[in-house]
C-alpha positions as CSV (number, residue, x, y, z in Angstrom):
1,M,0.2,0.2,0.1
2,I,1.2,3.3,-0.9
3,K,-0.2,6.5,1.0
4,T,-2.4,9.0,-1.7
5,T,-0.7,11.3,-0.6
6,L,2.9,9.8,-0.9
7,A,2.2,9.7,-3.9
8,L,1.6,11.9,-5.4
9,A,4.7,13.6,-3.8
10,L,6.6,10.6,-5.4
11,L,5.1,11.6,-9.0
12,L,6.3,15.1,-8.2
13,A,9.5,14.5,-7.1
14,T,9.9,12.9,-10.0
15,G,9.3,16.0,-12.7
16,S,7.3,13.8,-14.4
17,L,3.1,11.6,-14.0
18,Y,5.5,9.0,-16.5
19,T,3.1,8.8,-20.0
20,T,4.6,6.1,-21.5
21,A,3.3,3.0,-23.8
22,S,1.3,1.3,-20.7
23,T,-1.8,3.4,-21.8
24,K,-1.9,2.7,-25.0
25,N,0.0,-0.7,-25.6
26,P,-0.9,-2.3,-22.4
27,D,0.4,-6.1,-21.8
28,T,-2.9,-6.2,-19.1
29,R,-6.7,-6.6,-19.8
30,D,-9.0,-6.1,-17.5
31,W,-10.3,-8.8,-15.2
32,M,-12.7,-6.8,-12.5
33,P,-14.1,-3.4,-13.7
34,E,-13.2,0.1,-13.0
35,G,-14.8,1.3,-9.8
36,S,-15.7,-2.2,-8.7
37,F,-13.2,-2.0,-6.1
38,T,-12.4,0.9,-3.8
39,D,-9.3,3.6,-4.4
40,G,-8.1,0.8,-1.4
41,V,-8.3,-2.5,-3.4
42,E,-5.2,-4.2,-2.5
43,G,-3.7,-7.9,-0.9
44,P,-4.7,-10.5,-3.7
45,A,-4.3,-14.0,-3.4
46,I,-5.5,-17.1,-4.9
47,G,-7.2,-18.9,-2.3
48,P,-7.5,-22.9,-1.7
49,D,-10.5,-23.0,-3.9
50,G,-9.1,-21.5,-6.8
51,N,-10.8,-18.3,-6.8
52,L,-9.7,-14.6,-6.2
53,Y,-9.3,-12.8,-3.6
54,A,-8.9,-9.3,-2.8
55,V,-9.6,-6.3,-0.3
56,N,-11.9,-3.6,-0.4
57,F,-14.9,-4.9,-3.1
58,S,-17.6,-2.5,-3.3
59,H,-17.0,-0.6,0.0
60,Q,-13.8,-0.4,2.5
61,G,-13.6,-2.9,4.7
62,T,-14.3,-6.1,3.1
63,I,-13.3,-8.7,1.7
64,G,-14.1,-9.7,-2.5
65,K,-14.2,-13.0,-3.7
66,I,-14.1,-13.1,-7.7
67,S,-14.9,-16.5,-9.2
68,A,-14.5,-15.1,-13.4
69,K,-13.9,-12.1,-15.3
70,K,-16.1,-9.5,-13.9
71,A,-17.5,-12.1,-11.3
72,G,-17.3,-10.4,-8.0
73,E,-19.1,-10.1,-5.0
74,V,-18.3,-9.4,-1.2
75,W,-17.0,-12.6,0.9
76,L,-17.1,-10.9,4.0
77,Q,-17.1,-7.6,5.9
78,L,-14.3,-7.4,8.8
79,P,-15.3,-6.0,11.9
80,E,-15.9,-2.4,12.5
81,G,-12.6,-0.3,12.6
82,S,-11.1,-2.8,10.3
83,T,-9.6,-2.3,7.1
84,G,-7.5,-4.6,5.3
85,N,-4.8,-4.5,3.1
86,S,-2.8,-7.9,2.4
87,L,-4.3,-10.6,2.5
88,R,-2.4,-14.7,2.0
89,F,-3.6,-18.3,3.0
90,H,-2.0,-20.6,4.5
91,N,-3.1,-25.0,5.5
92,N,-7.4,-23.5,5.2
93,R,-6.5,-20.1,6.6
94,L,-6.9,-16.7,5.5
95,Y,-4.7,-14.2,7.2
96,V,-5.4,-10.9,6.6
97,A,-3.1,-7.3,7.6
98,D,-5.7,-5.0,9.3
99,Y,-3.8,-2.0,8.5
100,T,-6.6,0.1,10.8
101,G,-7.1,-2.5,13.4
102,H,-3.4,-2.6,13.7
103,N,-3.7,-6.7,13.8
104,I,-3.4,-9.8,11.8
105,L,-6.9,-11.3,11.3
106,V,-6.2,-15.9,10.7
107,I,-10.5,-16.0,9.5
108,D,-11.2,-20.0,8.9
109,P,-12.7,-19.8,4.8
110,D,-15.5,-22.0,5.8
111,S,-16.9,-20.0,8.1
112,R,-15.8,-17.2,7.6
113,K,-15.0,-16.4,11.5
114,I,-12.2,-15.1,12.6
115,Q,-10.6,-17.1,15.0
116,R,-7.2,-15.4,16.4
117,T,-6.6,-11.8,15.8
118,L,-2.8,-11.1,16.5
119,H,-1.8,-7.8,17.9
120,N,1.3,-5.6,18.6
121,P,1.1,-2.3,20.2
122,Q,4.5,-1.6,18.9
123,M,3.7,-2.3,15.2
124,H,2.6,1.3,13.5
125,Q,0.5,-1.0,11.0
126,P,0.9,-4.8,9.6
127,N,1.4,-3.7,5.9
128,D,2.3,-6.9,3.6
129,I,2.8,-10.1,5.0
130,A,4.4,-13.4,3.5
131,I,4.1,-17.0,5.3
132,A,6.6,-19.5,5.4
133,D,6.1,-23.5,4.8
134,N,5.5,-23.8,8.4
135,G,3.4,-20.7,8.9
136,T,6.0,-18.7,10.5
137,L,4.8,-14.7,9.5
138,Y,7.0,-11.8,8.5
139,A,4.8,-8.7,7.9
140,S,6.0,-5.2,7.0
141,D,5.3,-2.0,9.3
142,P,5.8,1.2,7.5
143,D,5.2,4.1,9.4
144,W,4.5,6.4,6.8
145,N,4.7,10.2,8.3
146,N,8.1,9.6,9.2
147,N,9.2,7.6,5.9
148,S,10.2,4.8,8.2
149,G,9.6,1.7,9.1
150,Q,10.1,-2.2,11.0
151,L,10.3,-5.7,9.8
152,W,8.3,-8.4,12.3
153,R,8.4,-12.3,12.2
154,V,5.4,-13.6,13.8
155,S,5.5,-16.9,14.9
156,P,2.4,-19.8,14.5
157,E,1.4,-19.4,18.0
158,G,1.9,-15.7,18.0
159,I,4.8,-14.3,19.6
160,F,5.6,-11.1,17.9
161,T,9.8,-10.8,17.2
162,L,11.0,-8.0,15.7
163,L,13.7,-8.5,13.3
164,E,15.0,-5.0,12.1
165,K,14.0,-1.3,12.8
166,D,14.7,2.1,11.5
167,M,14.5,1.2,7.3
168,G,13.3,3.2,4.7
169,T,9.0,2.9,4.5
170,T,8.6,-0.9,4.5
171,N,6.2,-2.4,2.2
172,G,6.7,-5.4,-1.0
173,I,7.3,-8.4,1.1
174,E,7.9,-11.9,-0.3
175,L,9.2,-15.1,0.6
176,S,11.9,-17.6,-2.3
177,P,10.0,-20.4,-2.9
178,D,11.8,-22.7,-1.4
179,G,11.8,-20.2,1.8
180,K,15.4,-19.3,1.8
181,K,15.3,-15.2,0.6
182,L,13.2,-12.6,2.4
183,Y,12.7,-10.0,0.1
184,L,11.4,-7.0,1.3
185,N,10.9,-3.3,-0.6
186,E,11.0,0.7,1.2
187,S,8.7,2.0,-1.1
188,V,10.0,5.8,-0.8
189,Q,13.3,5.1,-1.0
190,R,13.0,3.2,-3.5
191,R,15.1,-0.3,-2.7
192,V,14.6,-3.8,-2.7
193,W,16.6,-5.9,0.0
194,V,17.0,-10.2,-0.2
195,Y,18.2,-11.4,3.2
196,D,19.2,-15.3,4.1
197,V,16.5,-17.1,6.2
198,L,18.0,-18.9,8.6
199,D,16.7,-22.6,9.7
200,N,15.1,-20.7,13.1
201,G,12.8,-18.2,11.0
202,D,15.7,-15.9,12.0
203,V,16.7,-13.2,8.6
204,T,20.5,-12.8,7.9
205,N,23.5,-11.6,5.5
206,K,21.0,-8.9,4.4
207,K,21.9,-7.3,0.5
208,L,20.8,-4.5,-1.3
209,L,19.3,-6.4,-4.7
210,M,18.0,-3.7,-6.8
211,A,17.1,0.2,-6.5
212,F,15.1,2.5,-8.4
213,E,15.9,6.5,-8.9
214,D,12.0,6.9,-10.1
215,F,7.9,6.1,-8.2
216,G,7.2,3.7,-6.0
217,L,7.5,0.0,-5.0
218,D,4.7,-1.6,-3.7
219,G,3.5,-5.7,-3.6
220,M,5.6,-8.4,-4.5
221,Q,5.3,-12.2,-5.6
222,T,7.8,-14.5,-6.4
223,D,7.2,-17.8,-9.4
224,S,7.4,-21.4,-8.8
225,T,11.4,-20.4,-10.8
226,G,11.9,-18.4,-8.3
227,N,11.7,-14.8,-10.1
228,L,10.3,-12.2,-8.4
229,Y,7.8,-9.8,-9.6
230,I,7.3,-6.6,-8.3
231,T,4.6,-3.6,-9.1
232,R,6.0,0.0,-9.2
233,Y,3.6,2.4,-7.9
234,G,3.2,5.5,-10.3
235,A,5.7,3.9,-13.2
236,G,2.5,2.0,-14.6
237,V,4.2,-1.3,-14.8
238,V,5.4,-4.7,-12.7
239,L,8.8,-6.3,-13.4
240,K,10.0,-9.6,-13.6
241,V,13.2,-9.7,-11.9
242,S,15.8,-12.5,-11.7
243,P,17.1,-13.3,-8.3
244,A,19.8,-12.0,-8.9
245,G,18.1,-9.0,-9.2
246,K,18.3,-8.6,-13.3
247,I,15.3,-7.0,-14.6
248,L,13.8,-9.7,-16.9
249,R,10.7,-8.4,-18.3
250,T,8.9,-5.0,-18.1
251,I,4.7,-5.1,-17.9
252,Q,3.0,-2.2,-18.9
253,L,-0.3,-1.9,-17.0
254,K,-3.6,0.3,-18.3
255,G,-3.7,2.5,-15.1
256,Q,-0.1,4.2,-13.5
257,H,-0.6,2.6,-9.8
258,P,-0.4,-1.0,-9.4
259,T,-0.5,-1.8,-5.5
260,N,-0.4,-5.8,-4.6
261,I,0.2,-9.2,-7.2
262,A,-1.3,-12.2,-7.4
263,L,0.2,-15.3,-9.5
264,S,-2.4,-17.4,-10.7
265,A,-2.4,-21.2,-9.3
266,D,-1.2,-22.8,-12.4
267,G,1.5,-19.9,-12.8
268,Q,0.2,-18.9,-16.3
269,S,-1.3,-15.6,-15.9
270,A,-1.1,-13.1,-13.4
271,F,-3.4,-10.1,-11.4
272,V,-2.8,-6.9,-10.5
273,T,-4.9,-4.8,-8.5
274,M,-4.4,-1.1,-9.2
275,Q,-5.4,1.7,-6.8
276,K,-6.6,4.5,-8.4
277,R,-8.8,2.3,-11.3
278,G,-10.5,0.6,-8.1
279,A,-10.1,-2.3,-10.6
280,I,-8.0,-5.4,-11.1
281,E,-6.1,-6.2,-14.7
282,R,-4.8,-9.2,-15.8
283,F,-1.6,-10.4,-17.9
284,F,0.0,-13.7,-19.1
285,I,3.0,-15.1,-17.5
286,R,6.0,-15.2,-20.3
287,S,9.2,-17.1,-19.7
288,K,12.0,-15.4,-21.2
């Protein structure tokens, strides 16, 4: 998620609104039409039922289910005061980063009931989350007002551990398919970091994977071969990046403000949430 005021500042700082071929010859097509979501559309995730889920369908505070092109519905209304930002499924549970309630919610998809509420008062807000095979959760924790952020680990038992503080504006987060690498970006500082993940869930050996001179960074996801897909807020593109930090492909979007991405279960297509449009765009994945 990138706040609107911050996004405008990022755009103005570059001296351009990045008018590119993305608005004329996009690589994407609308999967959900413009205005079907609020401008808080975020957190796309493929559920165990094969459907696509994303937050803030129709109005704020909801989770929407998309079963086919242009076929969306309100799947769940979150409690008053809660607004989802990131969704991840793990072991038939849905984890929701509730940034306004400052919680991570654990939901049973069958009953649609909240089973657990994970909270730590030292968190600014849970923004994006990634979950390891063993249930360990990693959360980015930006402080938008001060252009700073933190990185947290949450154990399957709900124990919070602060892995790093005094970072830039932490946002998109993702694990490699084998769980041995953790990727984390900083929106305002336009940097993508990579860590080694130890057997106990700690991270070490932090390295700069790549950095940019313009526009913001938002949600990320890896494919089955370890390539990283990065949404570039304001630039109107998604980058396909190798584990070594080489840009393999630039996907042009219809809109300029992608917030997050989910890959289909078969790895053949990707779904991108678009803030200003309140839409979801889809593109096909091609190996290069």
